[in-house]
C-alpha positions as CSV (number, residue, x, y, z in Angstrom):
1,M,-149.4,29.4,-8.2
2,S,-151.7,27.7,-5.7
3,G,-151.6,26.5,-2.2
4,F,-153.5,26.1,0.9
5,A,-153.6,28.7,3.7
6,L,-155.0,28.3,7.3
7,V,-155.7,31.7,9.6
8,V,-156.2,31.2,13.0
9,E,-157.2,34.4,14.6
10,D,-159.5,35.6,17.0
11,S,-160.3,39.4,15.8
12,T,-162.6,39.6,12.7
13,D,-160.7,42.1,11.1
14,L,-157.2,40.8,11.6
15,R,-158.7,37.7,9.9
16,D,-160.5,38.9,7.3
17,L,-157.0,41.0,6.0
18,F,-154.8,38.0,6.4
19,R,-157.3,36.1,4.2
20,R,-157.4,39.2,2.0
21,L,-153.7,39.1,1.4
22,L,-153.4,35.4,1.6
23,E,-155.7,35.3,-1.4
24,E,-153.9,38.2,-3.5
25,A,-150.8,35.9,-2.9
26,G,-152.6,33.2,-4.4
27,F,-153.4,30.6,-2.1
28,E,-156.8,29.3,-0.9
29,V,-157.4,30.1,2.2
30,V,-159.3,29.0,5.2
31,T,-159.7,31.2,7.9
32,T,-160.8,29.6,12.1
33,Y,-161.1,31.7,15.2
34,S,-160.1,29.3,17.7
35,V,-158.4,26.2,18.9
36,A,-160.8,23.8,17.9
37,T,-162.4,25.1,14.8
38,A,-158.2,25.2,13.2
39,L,-157.6,21.8,14.5
40,Q,-161.0,20.8,12.7
41,A,-159.8,22.3,9.8
42,L,-156.3,20.7,10.1
43,E,-158.3,17.1,9.7
44,D,-159.2,18.1,5.7
45,K,-156.7,19.7,4.7
46,V,-152.4,19.8,4.9
47,P,-152.1,24.0,4.8
48,D,-149.1,25.3,3.2
49,V,-148.6,28.6,5.6
50,I,-150.6,29.0,8.7
51,T,-151.1,32.1,10.1
52,L,-151.6,31.4,14.2
53,D,-152.6,34.0,16.9
54,L,-151.5,32.6,20.3
55,N,-154.0,33.4,22.3
56,L,-157.3,32.6,20.9
57,P,-161.1,31.3,22.6
58,G,-161.0,27.9,24.0
59,G,-157.2,27.5,24.6
60,S,-153.6,28.7,22.9
61,G,-152.2,28.6,19.3
62,R,-149.6,26.6,21.1
63,E,-151.9,23.9,21.1
64,V,-152.5,24.1,17.4
65,L,-148.5,24.2,16.8
66,Q,-148.1,21.3,18.9
67,V,-150.4,19.4,16.8
68,V,-148.9,20.6,13.6
69,R,-145.1,19.6,14.4
70,A,-146.3,16.3,16.1
71,T,-148.5,15.2,12.8
72,P,-146.3,13.7,9.7
73,R,-148.3,15.0,7.1
74,L,-148.2,18.7,8.5
75,A,-144.2,18.3,8.7
76,Q,-143.9,20.7,5.7
77,T,-146.2,23.0,7.3
78,R,-144.9,26.6,7.7
79,V,-146.2,28.2,10.6
80,I,-146.4,32.0,11.4
81,I,-147.2,33.5,14.6
82,V,-148.8,36.8,14.7
83,T,-149.1,38.0,18.4
84,A,-149.7,40.9,20.1
85,Y,-147.8,39.7,23.0
86,P,-144.3,38.4,21.6
87,D,-142.6,37.9,24.8
88,E,-145.5,35.1,25.3
89,A,-143.6,33.4,22.2
90,D,-140.0,33.3,23.9
91,D,-139.9,29.6,23.8
92,L,-141.8,29.1,20.2
93,Y,-138.8,30.2,18.3
94,D,-137.7,26.9,17.2
95,E,-140.7,25.4,17.0
96,A,-142.6,28.3,14.6
97,D,-140.6,29.4,11.5
98,L,-141.5,32.8,12.1
99,V,-142.8,34.9,14.8
100,L,-144.1,38.6,14.4
101,A,-145.2,41.1,16.7
102,K,-148.6,43.0,15.5
103,P,-149.2,45.4,14.2
104,V,-147.7,43.2,10.9
105,G,-147.9,45.4,8.0
106,Y,-149.7,44.3,4.9
107,K,-147.2,44.0,2.2
108,Q,-144.7,42.5,5.0
109,L,-146.7,39.7,5.7
110,Q,-147.5,38.5,2.4
111,D,-143.8,38.9,1.3
112,L,-142.8,37.0,4.0
113,V,-145.7,34.1,3.1
114,L,-144.0,33.7,0.1
115,R,-140.8,33.6,0.8
116,L,-141.3,31.1,3.4
117,A,-143.7,29.0,0.7
118,G,-140.8,29.6,-1.5
119,W,-142.8,31.2,-4.2
120,K,-142.3,34.5,-5.6
121,R,-145.4,37.4,-6.0
122,T,-147.1,36.9,-9.3
123,G,-148.3,40.7,-9.7
């Protein structure tokens, strides 16, 4: 299995954790930490899956989600919002594929990503 995942998370520890679990699931992973770096990454590649924090330096993850949903070449990209403030995502349930409250379990997130991408675990 191969696919591309984008992790948008300002916490270094969580960014590394999400990268590791996605790599173990068979994804090529790019990590970013802000709205600007996420939007720049989206110019280069089309991710299969994005894990997206809402509270980011330089703006909100909402901006990233809006760009993804408004860009035809990203129409098949699955977006998982992972936030410490799920109430802030109440109005995003129709736009995001999934909204998860932090803390999120390692295996839980890995399995959910694989399900959304339509893949089965390889190991």
